Backbone as JSON, one array per atom type, in Angstrom:
{
  "sequence": "MAIREQRFTREDLSALYDQPENAQKRFELLDGEIIEAPPARPRHQWIIAHIMFVMLKYVEPRQMGFVFSDGVSYTLPNGDVLIPNASFVSRERQGWPLPDAFQFAPDLAVEVASPGSWERQLLGKAESYLESGTKIVWIVYPDRQMASICRRSDDGSLNLRKVDAAGALDGDDLLPGFTLPLRDIFPPQPPQAPA",
  "N": [[2.81, 19.77, 34.59], [3.74, 19.12, 31.64], [4.08, 16.79, 28.99], [6.09, 15.78, 26.84], [5.35, 14.47, 23.45], [7.58, 12.76, 21.77], [8.96, 13.0, 18.41], [9.65, 11.09, 15.5], [12.07, 11.2, 12.98], [13.25, 11.29, 9.56], [16.03, 11.09, 9.55], [16.23, 9.52, 12.2], [14.92, 7.0, 11.31], [16.69, 6.42, 9.83], [19.2, 6.03, 11.22], [18.33, 3.68, 12.73], [18.18, 1.49, 10.96], [20.93, 1.38, 10.57], [21.43, -0.09, 12.65], [23.02, -2.89, 13.41], [21.23, -5.43, 14.33], [18.97, -4.94, 13.2], [18.84, -5.78, 10.68], [17.48, -7.19, 8.75], [14.87, -6.31, 9.52], [12.27, -4.25, 8.59], [11.12, -1.03, 8.47], [8.59, 1.4, 8.56], [7.66, 5.03, 8.72], [5.26, 7.07, 9.79], [3.98, 9.73, 10.22], [5.4, 10.99, 12.15], [5.96, 8.55, 13.95], [7.68, 5.37, 14.35], [7.3, 2.53, 12.85], [7.39, -0.86, 13.0], [7.27, -2.95, 10.19], [5.73, -5.98, 10.23], [7.03, -9.37, 9.61], [5.65, -11.05, 6.36], [3.01, -13.14, 6.51], [2.23, -16.06, 4.85], [-0.58, -16.16, 3.87], [-1.01, -13.58, 3.65], [0.96, -12.79, 1.69], [0.32, -14.35, -0.26], [-1.87, -13.18, -1.44], [-1.23, -10.35, -1.76], [0.58, -11.22, -4.15], [-1.35, -12.45, -5.89], [-2.52, -9.95, -6.63], [-0.51, -8.29, -7.41], [0.24, -10.0, -9.93], [-2.15, -9.72, -11.49], [-2.25, -6.96, -11.93], [0.42, -6.49, -13.22], [-0.28, -8.1, -15.61], [-2.17, -6.23, -17.01], [-0.77, -3.93, -16.85], [1.77, -3.95, -18.26], [2.05, -4.81, -21.03], [0.6, -2.68, -21.8], [2.39, -0.77, -21.41], [2.02, 1.09, -19.59], [3.69, 1.81, -17.09], [5.44, 0.86, -14.16], [4.94, -1.77, -11.73], [5.39, -3.11, -8.65], [7.0, -4.66, -5.83], [5.72, -5.73, -2.23], [8.26, -4.16, -0.41], [9.52, -2.24, -1.64], [10.2, 1.28, -0.77], [8.77, 4.31, -0.19], [9.76, 7.77, 0.07], [8.07, 10.3, 1.15], [7.09, 13.44, 0.25], [5.91, 14.72, 2.57], [7.4, 13.92, 4.56], [6.96, 11.35, 5.49], [7.84, 7.95, 5.56], [7.22, 5.34, 3.79], [6.02, 1.84, 3.03], [4.48, 0.38, 0.78], [2.37, -2.52, 0.12], [2.04, -3.41, -2.47], [2.7, -1.59, -5.53], [2.25, 1.2, -8.02], [3.65, 2.94, -10.64], [3.3, 5.41, -12.67], [4.41, 5.49, -16.43], [4.83, 8.22, -17.08], [5.91, 9.81, -14.94], [8.08, 8.35, -14.18], [11.02, 6.89, -15.76], [13.02, 5.02, -17.37], [16.06, 4.73, -16.47], [15.65, 3.2, -13.62], [15.29, 4.49, -10.46], [17.73, 4.4, -7.3], [16.09, 4.7, -5.16], [12.68, 6.13, -4.38], [11.66, 9.37, -4.21], [8.97, 10.44, -4.07], [5.61, 9.9, -3.82], [3.95, 7.25, -4.75], [1.68, 6.28, -7.56], [-0.51, 4.43, -7.3], [-1.42, 2.81, -4.34], [-1.16, -0.2, -2.73], [-2.23, -1.63, 0.42], [-2.49, -4.12, 2.29], [-4.06, -5.49, 5.05], [-2.85, -7.01, 7.59], [-3.09, -9.18, 10.48], [-2.24, -7.88, 12.67], [-2.6, -5.38, 12.22], [-3.9, -1.92, 12.46], [-7.11, -0.39, 12.08], [-7.17, 2.56, 12.13], [-4.47, 2.87, 11.6], [-3.92, 2.07, 8.88], [-5.85, 3.99, 7.4], [-4.49, 6.22, 8.12], [-2.18, 5.97, 6.66], [-3.17, 5.52, 4.14], [-4.31, 8.51, 4.0], [-1.87, 9.88, 3.98], [-0.53, 8.94, 1.76], [-2.25, 9.71, -0.16], [-2.06, 12.63, 0.12], [0.18, 13.33, -0.6], [0.44, 13.05, -3.47], [-0.48, 10.27, -4.24], [-2.77, 8.78, -6.43], [-4.66, 6.84, -5.94], [-5.45, 4.45, -3.51], [-5.85, 1.14, -2.4], [-6.92, -0.74, 0.25], [-6.92, -3.68, 1.37], [-8.87, -6.26, 3.2], [-8.46, -9.24, 4.15], [-9.33, -10.52, 6.38], [-11.99, -9.99, 6.51], [-13.22, -10.4, 4.18], [-13.26, -7.98, 2.29], [-12.67, -4.54, 1.04], [-11.5, -1.25, 0.86], [-11.39, 1.29, -1.22], [-9.57, 4.09, -1.61], [-9.58, 7.59, -2.51], [-9.06, 11.09, -3.11], [-11.08, 13.53, -2.35], [-12.76, 16.22, -4.04], [-12.53, 18.34, -2.45], [-10.57, 17.87, -0.77], [-10.85, 16.08, 1.37], [-10.79, 12.4, 2.57], [-12.0, 10.11, 0.5], [-13.78, 7.27, 0.82], [-14.42, 4.16, -0.43], [-16.42, 1.57, 0.24], [-15.85, -2.1, -0.74], [-17.03, -5.08, -1.38], [-17.04, -8.82, -0.94], [-18.13, -9.47, -3.66], [-17.78, -7.71, -5.27], [-15.63, -5.41, -7.26], [-11.98, -4.09, -7.51], [-10.89, -0.89, -9.08], [-8.91, 1.15, -11.56], [-9.69, 3.8, -11.96], [-9.37, 6.56, -13.62], [-6.55, 6.55, -13.67], [-5.63, 3.95, -14.12], [-7.28, 3.55, -16.87], [-10.01, 1.25, -17.33], [-9.35, -1.28, -15.98], [-10.01, -3.58, -13.89], [-10.52, -5.65, -11.06], [-11.57, -8.36, -9.66], [-12.63, -9.0, -6.25], [-13.23, -11.69, -5.52], [-11.23, -13.0, -6.72], [-8.49, -12.67, -5.39], [-8.71, -13.52, -2.94], [-7.93, -16.07, -0.69], [-9.32, -19.35, -1.76], [-12.18, -20.67, 0.04], [-12.95, -22.92, 2.57], [-15.14, -25.66, 1.74], [-18.17, -25.57, 2.81], [-19.67, -27.6, 5.73], [-22.46, -29.63, 5.44], [-25.23, -28.9, 7.15]],
  "CA": [[4.14, 19.43, 34.37], [3.58, 19.04, 30.19], [4.82, 15.71, 28.78], [6.09, 16.33, 25.06], [5.72, 13.03, 22.41], [9.01, 12.59, 20.86], [8.21, 12.69, 16.82], [11.05, 10.87, 14.86], [12.47, 11.81, 11.74], [13.95, 10.33, 8.43], [17.43, 10.59, 10.51], [16.3, 8.34, 13.02], [14.58, 6.09, 10.76], [17.97, 5.9, 9.03], [19.91, 5.32, 12.4], [17.6, 2.45, 13.02], [18.7, 0.85, 9.93], [22.11, 1.37, 10.44], [21.91, -1.19, 13.8], [23.36, -4.48, 12.88], [20.25, -6.11, 14.89], [17.84, -4.49, 12.1], [19.52, -5.92, 9.2], [16.62, -8.08, 8.23], [13.95, -6.06, 9.41], [11.71, -3.37, 7.69], [10.36, -0.18, 9.19], [8.06, 2.78, 8.19], [7.9, 6.23, 9.55], [4.4, 7.68, 9.64], [3.42, 11.0, 11.11], [6.5, 10.92, 13.17], [6.17, 7.69, 14.49], [8.25, 4.54, 13.42], [6.38, 1.53, 12.92], [8.15, -2.05, 12.37], [6.74, -3.97, 9.19], [6.29, -7.65, 10.72], [7.25, -10.4, 8.23], [4.41, -11.4, 6.01], [2.29, -14.42, 6.61], [1.85, -17.09, 3.43], [-1.81, -15.8, 3.04], [-0.56, -12.28, 3.1], [1.75, -12.86, 0.14], [-0.78, -14.85, -1.26], [-2.91, -12.0, -1.76], [-0.39, -9.53, -2.63], [0.99, -12.09, -5.37], [-2.4, -12.27, -6.86], [-2.94, -8.4, -7.14], [0.36, -8.2, -8.74], [0.11, -10.39, -11.05], [-3.4, -9.05, -12.48], [-1.93, -5.37, -12.23], [1.15, -6.86, -14.13], [-0.57, -8.7, -17.04], [-2.61, -5.1, -17.32], [0.31, -2.83, -17.12], [2.86, -4.36, -18.79], [1.58, -4.8, -22.26], [0.44, -1.14, -22.34], [3.75, 0.18, -21.39], [1.81, 2.25, -18.96], [4.46, 2.04, -16.02], [5.95, 0.0, -13.3], [4.33, -2.55, -10.67], [6.58, -2.96, -7.54], [6.17, -5.54, -5.0], [6.18, -5.27, -1.15], [9.37, -3.95, 0.24], [9.87, -0.66, -2.27], [9.67, 2.15, -0.02], [8.6, 5.62, -0.87], [9.83, 8.76, 0.92], [7.06, 11.25, 0.56], [7.36, 15.1, 0.77], [5.31, 15.27, 4.2], [8.18, 13.49, 5.54], [6.77, 9.91, 5.98], [8.49, 6.91, 4.53], [5.98, 4.02, 3.57], [6.43, 0.44, 2.25], [3.04, -0.46, 0.43], [2.48, -3.96, -0.18], [2.44, -3.44, -3.94], [2.32, -0.01, -6.06], [2.28, 1.32, -9.56], [4.38, 4.19, -10.64], [3.22, 5.42, -14.51], [5.54, 5.95, -16.87], [5.0, 9.7, -17.24], [6.01, 10.13, -14.01], [9.33, 7.58, -14.07], [11.29, 6.39, -17.23], [14.12, 3.97, -17.36], [16.71, 3.97, -15.49], [14.93, 3.13, -12.37], [16.42, 5.13, -9.28], [17.81, 3.68, -5.83], [15.13, 4.91, -3.99], [11.76, 6.84, -4.75], [11.37, 10.48, -3.4], [7.81, 10.73, -4.3], [4.49, 8.74, -3.56], [3.55, 6.19, -5.85], [0.55, 6.8, -8.02], [-1.4, 3.93, -6.66], [-0.57, 2.19, -3.3], [-1.98, -1.46, -2.08], [-2.13, -2.0, 1.77], [-2.94, -5.43, 2.59], [-4.47, -5.47, 6.39], [-2.55, -8.12, 8.38], [-3.93, -9.47, 12.08], [-1.74, -6.92, 13.63], [-3.14, -4.17, 11.56], [-5.12, -1.0, 12.97], [-7.58, 0.27, 10.62], [-6.7, 3.65, 12.2], [-2.98, 3.21, 10.89], [-4.09, 1.79, 7.24], [-6.25, 4.93, 7.14], [-3.4, 7.27, 7.85], [-1.24, 5.7, 5.5], [-3.91, 6.41, 2.92], [-4.32, 9.91, 4.14], [-0.5, 10.24, 3.74], [-0.22, 8.69, 0.39], [-3.05, 10.8, -0.83], [-2.05, 14.09, 0.37], [1.37, 13.31, -1.27], [0.32, 12.7, -4.78], [-1.16, 9.22, -4.92], [-4.13, 8.96, -7.38], [-5.77, 5.75, -5.63], [-4.87, 3.44, -2.73], [-6.63, 0.08, -2.18], [-6.86, -1.25, 1.56], [-7.51, -4.87, 1.3], [-9.28, -6.7, 4.43], [-8.75, -10.51, 4.07], [-10.63, -11.11, 7.48], [-13.4, -9.54, 6.46], [-13.35, -10.22, 2.79], [-13.5, -6.88, 1.59], [-11.69, -3.74, 0.4], [-11.6, 0.21, 0.73], [-10.7, 2.35, -2.23], [-9.49, 5.46, -1.28], [-9.1, 8.84, -3.4], [-9.02, 12.25, -2.7], [-12.35, 13.95, -2.92], [-12.57, 17.23, -4.65], [-12.22, 19.11, -1.34], [-9.31, 17.32, -0.11], [-11.02, 14.9, 2.27], [-10.71, 11.28, 2.25], [-13.33, 9.45, -0.11], [-13.48, 5.87, 1.01], [-15.65, 3.34, -1.18], [-16.11, -0.17, 0.22], [-16.15, -2.99, -1.67], [-17.71, -6.29, -0.35], [-16.37, -9.95, -2.17], [-18.99, -9.25, -4.91], [-17.15, -6.54, -5.97], [-14.0, -4.97, -7.77], [-10.98, -2.75, -7.35], [-10.68, -0.61, -10.05], [-8.11, 1.9, -11.77], [-10.16, 4.93, -12.18], [-8.54, 7.36, -14.74], [-5.28, 5.9, -13.42], [-5.61, 2.82, -15.0], [-8.44, 3.12, -17.17], [-10.37, -0.05, -18.0], [-8.67, -2.27, -15.21], [-10.79, -4.33, -12.87], [-10.0, -6.71, -10.23], [-12.6, -9.14, -8.56], [-11.92, -9.43, -5.33], [-13.01, -12.93, -5.21], [-9.89, -13.52, -7.33], [-7.63, -12.14, -4.65], [-8.7, -14.17, -1.69], [-7.37, -17.69, -1.07], [-10.45, -20.22, -1.66], [-13.02, -20.66, 0.91], [-13.24, -24.81, 2.52], [-16.63, -26.06, 1.35], [-19.27, -25.76, 4.05], [-20.23, -28.61, 5.69], [-24.08, -29.84, 5.63], [-25.79, -28.61, 8.82]],
  "C": [[3.75, 18.92, 32.7], [4.55, 17.89, 29.6], [4.74, 16.02, 27.04], [6.05, 14.71, 24.4], [6.68, 13.51, 21.74], [8.29, 11.95, 19.22], [9.47, 12.7, 16.13], [11.01, 11.4, 13.54], [13.22, 10.98, 10.85], [15.15, 9.98, 9.05], [17.27, 9.43, 11.38], [15.77, 7.15, 12.56], [16.15, 5.4, 10.05], [19.24, 4.94, 9.76], [19.33, 4.07, 12.65], [18.02, 1.62, 12.37], [19.99, 0.45, 10.04], [22.68, 0.37, 11.6], [22.01, -2.22, 13.28], [21.82, -5.52, 13.14], [19.06, -6.0, 14.2], [18.01, -5.08, 10.47], [18.18, -6.42, 8.35], [15.2, -7.6, 8.52], [13.12, -4.69, 8.85], [10.66, -2.25, 8.56], [9.67, 1.09, 8.45], [7.82, 3.97, 8.89], [6.36, 7.17, 8.87], [3.71, 8.45, 10.7], [4.41, 11.18, 12.41], [6.8, 9.73, 14.12], [6.49, 6.18, 13.85], [7.56, 3.37, 14.01], [7.05, 0.28, 12.35], [7.05, -2.73, 11.71], [6.86, -5.73, 9.87], [6.4, -8.37, 9.22], [5.59, -10.65, 7.56], [4.25, -12.89, 5.94], [2.21, -14.97, 5.23], [0.42, -16.24, 3.34], [-1.62, -14.2, 2.79], [0.2, -11.95, 1.81], [1.12, -13.46, -0.64], [-1.68, -14.03, -2.23], [-2.23, -10.98, -2.47], [0.03, -10.26, -3.99], [-0.05, -11.88, -6.62], [-2.93, -10.94, -7.49], [-1.8, -8.21, -8.03], [0.12, -8.36, -9.92], [-1.18, -10.12, -12.02], [-2.85, -7.52, -12.8], [-0.85, -5.61, -13.33], [0.9, -7.3, -15.39], [-1.44, -7.02, -17.42], [-1.78, -3.78, -17.62], [1.22, -2.93, -18.0], [2.82, -4.68, -20.48], [1.15, -3.39, -22.68], [1.29, -0.18, -21.94], [3.16, 1.09, -20.51], [2.32, 2.45, -17.25], [4.99, 1.05, -15.48], [4.97, -0.43, -12.09], [5.23, -2.95, -9.77], [5.71, -3.79, -6.49], [6.4, -5.33, -3.36], [7.85, -4.97, -0.83], [10.35, -2.58, -0.74], [9.35, 0.25, -1.2], [9.88, 3.52, -0.85], [9.07, 6.6, 0.08], [8.85, 9.99, 0.24], [7.38, 12.73, 1.11], [6.77, 15.33, 1.7], [5.93, 14.55, 4.92], [7.92, 12.14, 5.98], [7.36, 9.04, 4.71], [7.69, 5.66, 4.27], [6.46, 2.99, 2.29], [5.54, 0.03, 1.95], [3.35, -1.82, 0.03], [2.72, -4.5, -1.55], [2.15, -1.8, -4.49], [2.78, 0.2, -7.22], [2.9, 2.64, -9.63], [4.15, 4.63, -12.19], [4.31, 5.95, -14.95], [5.79, 7.12, -16.79], [5.7, 9.98, -16.03], [7.87, 9.62, -13.45], [9.36, 6.65, -15.18], [12.37, 5.2, -16.42], [15.45, 5.09, -16.99], [15.84, 3.94, -14.29], [15.6, 3.96, -11.11], [16.69, 4.13, -7.99], [16.6, 3.82, -4.95], [14.12, 6.11, -4.61], [11.49, 7.96, -3.65], [10.11, 10.96, -3.47], [6.78, 9.39, -3.8], [4.4, 8.17, -4.77], [2.14, 6.6, -6.35], [-0.77, 5.85, -7.63], [-0.78, 2.86, -5.56], [-1.5, 0.93, -3.04], [-1.54, -1.57, -0.49], [-3.0, -3.01, 1.98], [-2.96, -5.64, 4.05], [-4.11, -7.04, 6.94], [-3.31, -8.14, 9.75], [-3.49, -8.77, 12.77], [-2.07, -5.57, 13.05], [-4.19, -3.58, 12.27], [-5.65, -0.54, 11.7], [-7.33, 1.96, 10.74], [-5.17, 4.24, 11.33], [-2.79, 3.19, 9.4], [-4.44, 3.1, 6.58], [-5.09, 6.17, 6.98], [-2.49, 6.89, 7.22], [-1.86, 6.12, 4.21], [-3.85, 7.54, 2.77], [-2.73, 10.39, 3.52], [-0.25, 10.53, 2.25], [-0.58, 9.75, -0.37], [-2.52, 12.05, -0.91], [-0.46, 14.19, -0.16], [1.33, 13.17, -2.74], [-0.34, 11.44, -5.08], [-2.42, 9.38, -5.35], [-5.24, 7.84, -6.38], [-4.87, 4.99, -4.7], [-6.2, 2.53, -2.14], [-6.37, -0.39, -0.67], [-7.59, -2.75, 1.26], [-7.65, -5.6, 3.06], [-9.31, -8.12, 4.09], [-9.67, -11.27, 5.04], [-11.88, -11.17, 7.3], [-14.11, -9.83, 4.64], [-13.93, -9.28, 1.75], [-12.54, -6.0, 1.26], [-12.31, -2.2, 0.7], [-10.83, 0.75, -0.52], [-10.81, 3.66, -1.87], [-9.13, 6.49, -2.56], [-9.5, 9.92, -2.58], [-10.05, 12.82, -3.11], [-11.78, 15.39, -3.29], [-12.23, 18.44, -3.67], [-11.21, 18.93, -0.4], [-9.7, 16.22, 0.86], [-10.95, 13.63, 1.83], [-11.98, 10.69, 1.56], [-13.04, 8.25, -0.04], [-14.69, 5.26, 0.33], [-15.69, 1.84, -0.91], [-16.9, -1.07, -0.63], [-16.41, -4.55, -1.21], [-16.96, -7.55, -1.77], [-16.79, -10.15, -3.27], [-18.52, -8.47, -5.5], [-15.58, -6.38, -6.47], [-13.12, -3.84, -7.21], [-10.97, -2.26, -8.7], [-9.54, 0.38, -10.19], [-8.66, 3.26, -11.92], [-9.45, 5.19, -13.65], [-7.13, 6.89, -14.98], [-4.69, 4.91, -14.26], [-7.03, 2.29, -15.58], [-9.1, 1.65, -17.83], [-10.19, -1.42, -17.01], [-10.1, -2.37, -14.17], [-10.17, -5.64, -12.47], [-10.75, -7.12, -9.27], [-12.13, -9.47, -7.32], [-12.12, -10.68, -4.8], [-11.7, -13.71, -5.67], [-8.77, -13.48, -6.58], [-7.58, -13.05, -3.32], [-8.73, -15.47, -1.67], [-9.0, -18.07, -0.86], [-11.12, -20.7, -0.16], [-13.16, -22.31, 1.32], [-14.82, -24.58, 2.27], [-17.2, -26.04, 3.07], [-19.71, -27.02, 4.56], [-21.9, -28.69, 6.01], [-24.46, -29.64, 7.03], [-26.66, -30.02, 8.93]]
}
């Protein structure tokens, strides 16, 4: 006997949001699976706020586009509905007025791993963003004090570049000249007691 795995749709996701008990919850749809986004912890939000602050300081004066915080969802052409922790949409793709919802992928998506995050799921999100038109995905791993910069290779495969705490996130051709040292987005570490 074959067991068929259920694949959820955007309609299933919408029905979930219509239930009163889900009024304060957030869900994503990734490859037919509905995933509940847990409430952000303070350290997680602190990191996101620092990333957004530096991005806004770079993007706004140059009128390059829009930086969005956690909570803005993107309905991707592949059927996924994702909510990055931060995102950037270029002015070439979106002007004023802003829509009520985005029906495309952001130009840049930021995912910050939380204690419950699975690396496979984060890489799955990166793949989904990139195949839907996102140019760069930053996956930040606070517990490991590192990040991955994800791009699509010329052959269509996922290109990952690991960056340690001494390195920096960059904007490549999307945000030319933009760099964000990782040490600037991680909370300060308590001083080590002498041995």
